[in-house]
C-alpha positions as CSV (number, residue, x, y, z in Angstrom):
1,X,10.7,218.7,-56.3
2,X,10.0,216.4,-53.9
3,X,12.6,216.2,-51.4
4,X,13.6,211.9,-50.4
5,X,14.0,210.7,-47.5
6,X,17.3,209.7,-46.3
7,X,17.7,205.8,-45.5
8,X,20.2,204.8,-42.5
9,X,23.0,204.2,-44.5
10,X,23.0,207.6,-45.7
11,X,22.8,208.9,-42.0
12,X,25.5,207.4,-40.7
13,X,28.4,205.8,-43.0
14,X,30.2,202.8,-41.0
15,X,33.6,202.4,-41.2
16,X,34.5,198.3,-42.8
17,X,37.1,196.9,-40.4
18,X,36.9,193.9,-43.1
19,X,39.3,195.9,-45.3
20,X,42.2,196.4,-42.5
21,X,44.4,193.2,-42.9
22,X,45.8,193.8,-38.8
23,X,44.0,192.9,-35.4
24,X,45.8,195.2,-33.2
25,X,47.2,198.7,-33.5
26,X,50.6,196.9,-32.6
27,X,50.9,195.8,-36.3
28,X,50.8,198.8,-38.0
29,X,54.2,200.6,-39.2
30,X,54.8,203.8,-37.5
31,X,54.0,206.9,-40.0
32,X,55.8,210.7,-39.4
33,X,54.1,213.7,-40.1
34,X,50.6,214.1,-40.9
35,X,48.6,213.0,-43.8
36,X,46.8,215.1,-46.1
37,X,48.9,218.0,-45.5
38,X,51.2,218.0,-49.1
39,X,49.6,221.7,-50.1
40,X,51.3,223.1,-46.6
41,X,54.3,220.7,-46.7
42,X,55.1,222.2,-50.5
43,X,54.5,225.7,-48.7
44,X,57.3,224.4,-45.9
45,X,59.7,223.0,-48.5
46,X,59.4,226.0,-51.1
47,X,59.5,229.1,-47.8
48,X,62.8,227.3,-46.2
49,X,64.8,227.2,-49.5
50,X,63.9,230.3,-50.3
51,X,66.8,232.6,-49.6
52,X,65.7,235.9,-50.5
53,X,64.2,238.8,-48.4
54,X,60.8,238.6,-47.4
55,X,60.4,235.3,-48.0
56,X,59.2,234.3,-43.6
57,X,56.1,231.9,-43.8
58,X,52.7,232.0,-42.3
59,X,51.1,228.6,-41.3
60,X,47.5,229.0,-40.7
61,X,44.5,226.6,-39.8
62,X,42.7,226.1,-36.6
63,X,44.0,225.1,-33.5
64,X,45.0,221.2,-32.8
65,X,45.4,220.2,-36.2
66,X,48.8,219.7,-35.7
67,X,50.7,222.7,-37.0
68,X,53.7,223.3,-34.3
69,X,54.0,219.7,-34.6
70,X,54.5,219.3,-38.1
71,X,56.4,222.8,-38.5
72,X,58.6,221.5,-35.7
73,X,59.4,218.4,-37.0
74,X,60.1,219.2,-40.7
75,X,62.5,222.2,-39.8
76,X,64.2,220.5,-36.8
77,X,65.0,217.7,-40.2
78,X,65.5,220.6,-42.7
79,X,68.1,222.6,-40.3
80,X,70.4,218.8,-40.0
81,X,71.8,219.8,-43.2
82,X,72.1,223.5,-42.9
83,X,75.4,225.2,-41.7
84,X,75.9,226.2,-37.8
85,X,75.7,229.8,-37.1
86,X,78.3,231.7,-35.0
87,X,78.8,232.5,-31.7
88,X,78.5,235.7,-30.6
89,X,80.3,237.6,-27.3
90,X,80.0,240.8,-26.4
91,X,83.2,242.4,-25.1
92,X,83.9,245.9,-23.7
93,X,84.8,248.7,-25.5
94,X,88.4,250.4,-24.0
95,X,88.0,253.6,-26.0
96,X,83.9,254.2,-25.2
97,X,82.7,251.9,-22.2
98,X,79.2,252.9,-23.1
99,X,79.0,251.1,-26.6
100,X,80.0,247.3,-25.7
101,X,81.7,245.5,-29.2
102,X,80.1,242.6,-30.3
103,X,82.0,239.8,-31.9
104,X,81.5,237.4,-33.8
105,X,83.2,233.6,-33.2
106,X,82.7,230.3,-35.3
107,X,80.3,227.7,-33.9
108,X,81.9,226.2,-30.5
109,X,84.9,229.4,-29.9
110,X,83.0,231.0,-28.3
111,X,83.3,229.2,-24.9
112,X,86.8,228.7,-25.7
113,X,87.7,232.9,-26.1
114,X,85.7,233.4,-22.5
115,X,87.5,230.6,-20.8
116,X,91.1,231.6,-22.4
117,X,90.3,235.3,-21.3
118,X,89.1,234.0,-17.6
119,X,92.8,232.2,-17.3
120,X,94.7,235.1,-18.9
121,X,93.4,237.4,-16.3
122,X,93.9,234.9,-13.8
123,X,97.4,234.4,-15.2
124,X,97.9,238.2,-15.4
125,X,96.8,239.1,-11.5
126,X,99.4,236.5,-10.4
127,X,102.4,237.0,-12.8
128,X,102.4,240.8,-12.7
129,X,102.8,241.3,-8.9
130,X,105.9,238.7,-8.8
131,X,107.0,240.8,-12.2
132,X,107.6,243.8,-10.1
133,X,109.3,242.0,-7.7
134,X,112.0,240.7,-9.1
135,X,115.5,241.6,-7.9
136,X,116.3,243.5,-11.3
137,X,113.3,245.5,-10.9
138,X,114.4,246.7,-7.7
139,X,118.1,247.3,-8.6
140,X,116.5,249.3,-11.0
141,X,114.0,251.3,-9.4
142,X,117.1,251.5,-6.8
143,X,119.4,253.9,-9.7
144,X,116.6,255.9,-10.8
145,X,116.2,256.8,-7.0
146,X,119.6,257.4,-6.7
147,X,120.0,259.4,-9.9
148,X,116.9,261.6,-8.5
149,X,119.7,262.1,-4.9
150,X,122.4,262.8,-7.4
151,X,120.5,265.9,-9.4
152,X,119.9,267.2,-6.0
153,X,122.8,267.1,-4.6
154,X,124.6,268.7,-7.7
155,X,122.1,271.3,-7.7
156,X,122.6,271.9,-4.0
157,X,126.6,271.7,-4.1
158,X,126.4,274.2,-7.1
159,X,124.2,276.3,-5.3
160,X,126.5,276.4,-2.0
161,X,130.0,277.0,-4.0
162,X,127.6,280.0,-5.2
163,X,126.8,281.1,-1.9
164,X,130.8,280.3,-0.6
165,X,131.9,282.8,-3.0
166,X,129.7,285.1,-1.0
167,X,130.7,284.5,2.1
168,X,127.2,283.1,2.7
169,X,126.0,280.0,3.9
170,X,122.8,278.0,2.8
171,X,121.6,275.9,6.5
172,X,118.4,273.7,6.3
173,X,115.9,274.2,9.1
174,X,112.8,272.1,9.9
175,X,111.1,275.3,8.3
176,X,113.4,275.5,5.3
177,X,116.0,276.7,4.0
178,X,118.1,280.1,5.6
179,X,120.9,281.7,4.6
180,X,123.8,282.8,7.1
181,X,126.6,285.4,7.0
182,X,130.0,283.3,7.1
183,X,133.5,283.9,8.0
184,X,135.8,281.3,7.3
185,X,133.5,279.0,6.6
186,X,131.7,278.8,9.8
187,X,128.4,281.1,10.2
188,X,129.3,284.2,11.9
189,X,127.2,284.5,15.2
190,X,124.5,287.9,15.9
191,X,126.8,290.2,17.6
192,X,129.7,289.5,15.2
193,X,127.3,290.7,12.5
194,X,126.3,293.3,14.8
195,X,130.1,294.4,14.1
196,X,129.7,294.5,10.6
197,X,130.5,298.0,9.1
198,X,127.7,299.3,6.6
199,X,129.7,298.3,3.4
200,X,130.0,294.9,4.8
201,X,126.3,294.4,6.1
202,X,125.4,295.8,2.5
203,X,127.1,293.3,0.7
204,X,125.8,290.7,2.4
205,X,122.0,291.8,1.8
206,X,123.2,292.2,-1.6
207,X,124.2,288.7,-1.7
208,X,121.1,287.2,-0.1
209,X,119.3,288.8,-3.1
210,X,121.0,287.2,-5.5
211,X,121.4,283.7,-3.7
212,X,118.0,283.9,-3.0
213,X,116.7,284.0,-6.3
214,X,118.9,281.0,-7.3
215,X,117.5,279.1,-4.2
216,X,114.3,279.6,-5.4
217,X,115.3,278.3,-8.8
218,X,116.3,275.4,-6.7
219,X,113.4,274.7,-5.1
220,X,111.8,275.1,-8.3
221,X,113.9,272.2,-9.9
222,X,113.4,269.6,-7.0
223,X,109.5,268.7,-8.2
224,X,110.8,268.7,-11.7
225,X,113.4,266.2,-10.6
226,X,110.4,264.1,-8.9
227,X,108.8,264.4,-12.0
228,X,111.4,263.1,-14.6
229,X,112.2,260.5,-11.9
230,X,107.8,259.4,-11.9
231,X,108.4,259.1,-15.5
232,X,111.6,257.1,-15.7
233,X,109.3,255.2,-13.2
234,X,106.5,254.8,-14.9
235,X,108.5,253.5,-18.2
236,X,110.2,251.3,-16.5
237,X,106.6,249.9,-14.8
238,X,105.7,250.0,-18.7
239,X,108.1,248.1,-19.9
240,X,108.6,245.5,-17.6
241,X,104.2,245.1,-18.1
242,X,104.1,245.0,-21.6
243,X,107.1,242.2,-21.6
244,X,105.2,240.2,-18.9
245,X,101.9,240.9,-20.7
246,X,102.9,240.4,-24.1
247,X,104.2,236.7,-23.2
248,X,100.7,235.6,-22.5
249,X,99.1,237.4,-25.3
250,X,101.3,236.5,-27.9
251,X,100.3,232.9,-27.4
252,X,95.9,234.1,-27.4
253,X,97.0,236.5,-30.6
254,X,98.3,233.6,-32.5
255,X,96.0,231.2,-31.5
256,X,93.3,233.4,-32.7
257,X,95.0,234.9,-35.6
258,X,92.2,233.7,-37.9
259,X,89.9,236.6,-36.0
260,X,90.7,240.1,-36.9
261,X,88.0,241.4,-34.6
262,X,89.8,239.1,-31.6
263,X,93.3,240.1,-32.0
264,X,92.0,244.0,-32.0
265,X,90.5,243.1,-28.6
266,X,93.6,241.6,-27.5
267,X,95.1,244.7,-28.4
268,X,93.4,246.8,-26.6
269,X,93.5,244.8,-23.9
270,X,96.7,244.8,-23.1
271,X,97.1,248.2,-23.5
272,X,94.5,248.7,-21.1
273,X,96.6,246.5,-18.4
274,X,100.2,248.2,-19.2
275,X,97.8,251.9,-18.5
276,X,96.1,250.5,-15.3
277,X,99.3,248.2,-14.2
278,X,98.8,249.3,-10.1
279,X,95.2,247.7,-10.4
280,X,96.9,244.2,-10.7
281,X,100.2,245.1,-8.6
282,X,98.4,246.2,-5.6
283,X,95.0,247.1,-5.5
284,X,93.7,249.8,-3.3
285,X,91.0,248.5,-0.5
286,X,87.8,250.3,-1.6
287,X,86.7,252.3,1.7
288,X,83.8,251.6,3.5
289,X,81.3,251.8,3.2
290,X,81.6,251.7,-0.5
291,X,82.7,248.6,0.0
292,X,79.4,247.5,0.2
293,X,78.8,248.4,-3.8
294,X,81.9,247.8,-4.9
295,X,84.0,244.8,-4.6
296,X,87.0,244.0,-5.8
297,X,85.7,241.8,-8.5
298,X,84.0,244.8,-10.0
299,X,87.2,246.8,-11.0
300,X,88.3,243.8,-13.4
301,X,84.8,243.3,-14.7
302,X,85.6,244.8,-18.0
303,X,88.2,242.2,-18.9
304,X,85.2,239.4,-18.9
305,X,84.1,238.1,-22.0
306,X,79.7,237.8,-22.1
307,X,78.9,235.3,-24.1
308,X,75.7,236.4,-25.6
309,X,75.2,233.0,-28.2
310,X,76.9,229.5,-27.6
311,X,76.5,226.8,-30.1
312,X,78.8,224.5,-28.9
313,X,76.4,221.6,-28.3
314,X,74.4,222.3,-31.6
315,X,74.4,220.5,-34.6
316,X,73.4,222.1,-37.4
317,X,70.7,225.4,-37.7
318,X,68.6,226.1,-34.6
319,X,65.1,225.8,-34.4
320,X,63.7,228.1,-31.4
321,X,60.0,228.5,-30.1
322,X,59.0,231.6,-28.1
323,X,56.5,230.9,-26.0
324,X,56.1,234.2,-24.3
325,X,56.9,236.7,-27.3
326,X,57.1,240.2,-25.3
327,X,59.8,242.6,-26.8
328,X,62.8,241.9,-24.5
329,X,61.9,237.9,-24.7
330,X,62.6,238.7,-28.5
331,X,65.2,241.6,-28.7
332,X,66.9,240.8,-25.2
333,X,67.4,242.8,-22.4
334,X,70.1,244.7,-20.7
335,X,69.5,243.8,-17.3
336,X,71.0,245.7,-14.2
337,X,72.0,245.3,-10.5
338,X,71.2,247.3,-7.4
339,X,73.5,247.5,-4.3
340,X,72.4,249.6,-1.3
341,X,70.2,251.4,-3.7
342,X,72.5,251.9,-6.6
343,X,71.3,250.9,-9.9
344,X,73.9,249.6,-12.4
345,X,74.6,247.6,-15.5
346,X,77.5,246.8,-18.0
347,X,78.0,245.1,-21.2
348,X,78.2,241.4,-19.2
349,X,74.3,242.0,-18.0
350,X,73.4,241.7,-22.4
351,X,70.9,238.6,-22.2
352,X,69.8,237.5,-26.1
353,X,66.4,237.3,-26.9
354,X,64.3,234.7,-29.0
355,X,66.1,236.0,-32.2
356,X,69.5,236.0,-31.3
357,X,68.7,232.1,-30.1
358,X,67.1,231.9,-33.3
359,X,70.0,233.7,-35.5
360,X,71.2,231.1,-38.8
361,X,67.9,229.3,-38.2
362,X,64.2,229.4,-37.7
363,X,61.8,231.2,-35.4
364,X,58.5,229.8,-34.5
365,X,55.8,231.9,-32.8
366,X,52.5,232.1,-32.3
367,X,50.7,235.3,-34.2
368,X,48.1,235.4,-31.5
369,X,50.6,235.7,-28.5
370,X,52.9,238.1,-30.5
371,X,50.1,240.7,-31.4
372,X,48.5,240.4,-27.6
373,X,52.1,241.9,-26.2
374,X,52.9,245.6,-26.5
375,X,55.2,246.6,-29.3
376,X,56.0,243.1,-29.6
377,X,55.0,242.8,-33.3
378,X,56.9,246.1,-34.6
379,X,59.6,245.1,-33.1
380,X,60.0,241.8,-34.9
381,X,59.2,243.5,-38.3
382,X,61.9,246.3,-37.0
383,X,64.4,243.6,-36.7
384,X,63.5,241.6,-40.5
385,X,63.6,245.0,-42.0
386,X,66.9,246.4,-40.2
387,X,68.1,242.7,-40.8
388,X,69.8,243.7,-37.2
389,X,69.0,243.2,-33.7
390,X,69.4,246.4,-31.6
391,X,68.6,245.9,-27.6
392,X,66.4,248.8,-26.5
393,X,63.8,248.5,-23.4
394,X,60.4,249.9,-24.5
395,X,61.2,252.9,-22.2
396,X,64.4,253.9,-23.7
397,X,62.3,253.1,-27.3
398,X,59.9,255.5,-26.7
399,X,62.3,258.0,-24.6
400,X,60.7,257.8,-21.3
401,X,63.4,257.2,-19.1
402,X,67.0,256.0,-19.9
403,X,67.9,253.3,-17.5
404,X,70.6,251.3,-18.8
405,X,72.9,253.9,-20.5
406,X,74.8,251.1,-22.5
407,X,74.4,251.1,-26.4
408,X,74.8,247.4,-27.4
409,X,76.5,247.3,-31.2
410,X,73.9,245.8,-33.0
411,X,73.9,242.3,-34.2
412,X,73.0,240.9,-38.0
413,X,70.5,238.2,-38.1
414,X,69.9,235.9,-40.9
415,X,67.0,233.9,-40.1
416,X,63.5,233.1,-41.2
417,X,60.3,233.6,-38.7
418,X,57.8,231.1,-39.1
419,X,54.0,232.6,-37.8
420,X,51.5,230.0,-36.6
421,X,47.8,231.6,-36.7
422,X,44.1,231.1,-37.3
423,X,43.1,231.8,-40.7
424,X,41.0,235.3,-39.7
425,X,44.1,236.3,-38.3
426,X,46.4,235.8,-41.9
427,X,43.6,237.9,-43.8
428,X,43.1,240.7,-41.1
429,X,47.5,241.5,-41.3
430,X,47.1,240.9,-44.9
431,X,44.5,243.3,-45.2
432,X,45.2,245.8,-42.4
433,X,49.4,245.5,-42.1
434,X,51.2,246.3,-45.6
435,X,54.4,245.6,-44.4
436,X,53.3,242.2,-43.6
437,X,53.1,241.1,-47.3
438,X,57.0,242.3,-47.5
439,X,57.7,240.0,-44.9
440,X,55.8,237.2,-45.0
441,X,55.1,236.2,-48.7
442,X,54.6,232.8,-47.9
443,X,51.7,231.3,-46.7
444,X,51.5,227.1,-45.4
445,X,47.5,226.6,-45.1
446,X,46.4,223.4,-43.5
447,X,43.5,221.6,-44.5
448,X,41.1,220.9,-41.8
449,X,39.5,217.4,-43.6
450,X,40.9,214.6,-46.3
451,X,38.5,212.0,-48.4
452,X,37.4,209.5,-46.6
453,X,38.9,206.5,-49.2
454,X,39.9,202.6,-48.2
455,X,43.9,204.0,-48.6
456,X,43.2,206.5,-46.4
457,X,41.4,205.0,-43.6
458,X,44.7,202.9,-43.6
459,X,47.0,205.8,-43.6
460,X,44.7,207.0,-40.6
461,X,44.7,203.6,-38.7
462,X,48.3,203.9,-39.1
463,X,48.7,207.5,-37.6
464,X,46.2,206.3,-34.6
465,X,49.0,203.8,-34.0
466,X,51.4,206.8,-34.4
467,X,49.9,208.5,-31.2
468,X,49.2,205.2,-29.4
469,X,53.0,205.0,-29.2
470,X,54.0,208.1,-28.8
471,X,51.2,208.4,-26.0
472,X,52.4,205.0,-24.9
473,X,48.5,203.6,-25.0
474,X,47.4,200.2,-24.7
475,X,46.8,198.8,-28.0
476,X,43.5,199.3,-30.1
477,X,42.0,196.4,-31.4
478,X,40.4,197.1,-35.2
479,X,36.7,197.5,-34.3
480,X,38.2,200.6,-31.5
481,X,40.0,202.0,-34.7
482,X,37.1,201.8,-37.2
483,X,35.3,203.8,-34.7
484,X,37.4,206.3,-34.1
485,X,37.3,206.9,-38.0
486,X,33.5,207.0,-37.9
487,X,34.1,209.6,-34.9
488,X,36.6,211.4,-37.3
489,X,34.1,211.6,-40.2
490,X,31.2,213.0,-37.9
491,X,34.0,216.0,-36.6
492,X,34.5,216.6,-40.8
493,X,31.0,216.8,-40.7
494,X,31.2,215.4,-44.1
495,X,30.4,211.3,-44.1
496,X,32.9,211.1,-47.1
497,X,35.7,213.4,-45.2
498,X,37.8,212.4,-42.1
499,X,39.3,215.4,-39.9
500,X,42.5,216.5,-39.7
501,X,42.1,218.6,-36.3
502,X,44.4,215.4,-34.9
503,X,43.6,216.8,-31.3
504,X,40.1,215.6,-30.8
505,X,41.0,212.6,-32.3
506,X,43.8,212.2,-29.3
507,X,41.7,213.2,-26.4
508,X,39.0,210.6,-27.4
509,X,42.0,208.4,-27.8
510,X,43.3,209.1,-24.2
511,X,39.8,208.9,-22.4
512,X,39.5,205.1,-24.4
513,X,42.2,204.2,-22.9
514,X,41.1,205.3,-19.3
515,X,38.0,203.7,-19.7
516,X,39.3,200.5,-20.8
517,X,41.9,200.4,-17.9
518,X,39.1,201.0,-15.8
519,X,37.3,197.5,-17.1
520,X,40.5,195.8,-16.4
521,X,40.9,195.0,-19.7
522,X,44.4,195.2,-21.9
523,X,42.6,195.9,-25.6
524,X,40.8,198.8,-26.5
525,X,37.3,198.0,-28.2
526,X,34.8,199.8,-30.0
527,X,32.9,199.6,-26.8
528,X,35.4,201.7,-25.0
529,X,35.9,204.0,-27.4
530,X,31.7,204.3,-27.7
531,X,32.1,204.9,-23.9
532,X,34.2,207.6,-24.4
533,X,32.1,209.6,-26.6
534,X,29.1,209.1,-24.5
535,X,30.6,209.7,-21.5
536,X,31.7,213.3,-22.7
537,X,28.5,213.6,-24.6
538,X,27.3,213.7,-21.2
539,X,29.3,215.8,-19.4
540,X,28.2,218.6,-22.0
541,X,24.8,217.7,-22.6
542,X,22.6,219.6,-19.8
543,X,21.9,222.4,-22.0
544,X,20.6,219.6,-24.6
545,X,18.2,217.9,-22.1
546,X,17.1,221.0,-20.4
547,X,15.7,222.0,-24.5
548,X,14.2,218.9,-25.0
549,X,12.6,218.8,-21.7
550,X,10.7,222.3,-22.7
551,X,9.7,220.6,-26.3
552,X,8.5,217.8,-24.5
553,X,6.3,220.0,-22.1
554,X,5.1,222.1,-25.2
555,X,7.2,225.1,-23.9
556,X,8.6,224.9,-27.3
557,X,6.8,224.2,-30.0
558,X,8.0,223.1,-33.8
559,X,5.9,223.0,-36.6
560,X,6.7,219.6,-38.6
561,X,4.1,219.8,-41.6
562,X,3.3,222.2,-44.1
563,X,5.6,225.2,-45.4
564,X,6.7,228.6,-44.6
565,X,9.2,230.9,-46.8
566,X,12.2,231.1,-45.1
């Protein structure tokens, strides 16, 4: 069959601007969202409503089509009606300091809890030293010391009485206790002792041997008396501390009685304060040079609260976009501090990742950026499979080295992940990663074009008006909007279609606005749009001009007659 020549009208389909009832774009009602994406919207609606495992979403389509804008807008509207997820804190594990405890609180109460503990610690550091300076406490300490002195005196008096029965005196010298023979209750001089008969000397030495054993027993009893006294003082200190701490703790326990995990932490907090009461009474200054490494506040860090996730300002569920999805930005990290070359860490240096922040809501990730980061994709899948976040560095994960020494308690997760990417990446993952189809069961496929009808032309004009308002551009008249629609059809490579690649349309609008301002005009017309198109083509047409020149010069020959098999 003969190939019919195309008419000029078939080569270029103009937009009939007479169909428009407006003169300027400012007269049009703005439109929310994108047009021609009903299939993708249906997938988003179903995916966000499905609460079963594995129904995460993959939004596929070329860049610049408006995927992120539409998905973000839809998710934020959807999350407004969802409950706000809880706050999460890490607190010290008093039984096992290397395993910090994760504590969940209702939204907004995490920061209140942190401030309550902060004020509690300040009150304890102020009131506890005063509790041990009261007159009553000092009197009780004196009574205990008197009891010790009385015990020692009674034991020594008993020993002295026993010695007197054997005519022996016990003398206390700078080097210790010595025995001396006595006569009429007074020590015998060396000359008098020499005058003793042999039998008297033997009797004295025999008495000394018996009394020496009693003296040894007394000497051994003195440390025992001191130990008993110290135990009484410790018991008294514990009693005073328990009373002082308990009064403050009871108020907090009553406030958080609906949260058993918090009450359990406060119980352990109270026991630790009582056991380490001397730290609050009279903290010993750290000797140099250790005071350059450890300060006074360091010893009280275990009483702090690390507020990991705070939803005080959040209404509804969170929508988080992580632009740099490296492993630690996703799963969190445990930081370290260095002082004088010494690395250290504790639970207060645990930092959240994007999954922590998005827990209870939605996490948006660019799949290309995700796949480019080492082990970020595997880390995400591991978290989704286990339904919990375990903070581990790559070095610890692959047993290169253990730097942190902390094993933070994993936090359970309940969120949906939304991946954005090209179609090729979706189908490659679907083909070569068997776990992908189990975790991302919803595909939201964005259309690249829509039918060019009179109705869609008007919708397209409303989209253009919305972009003008958003970008704060000069108003466009109907001829300018008609020329943009014609450009959109050319971008779609189909006279009966309009492209949905709004980034290229927005770029044309911005450039048209700039040409209009350069001309000193207040309204963008078709000529300004055409000027922007021509200028853009001019910037990139060097190779085209060179090619045409070679054709004209005969360097490149093109047959225009005859036929040849293709």
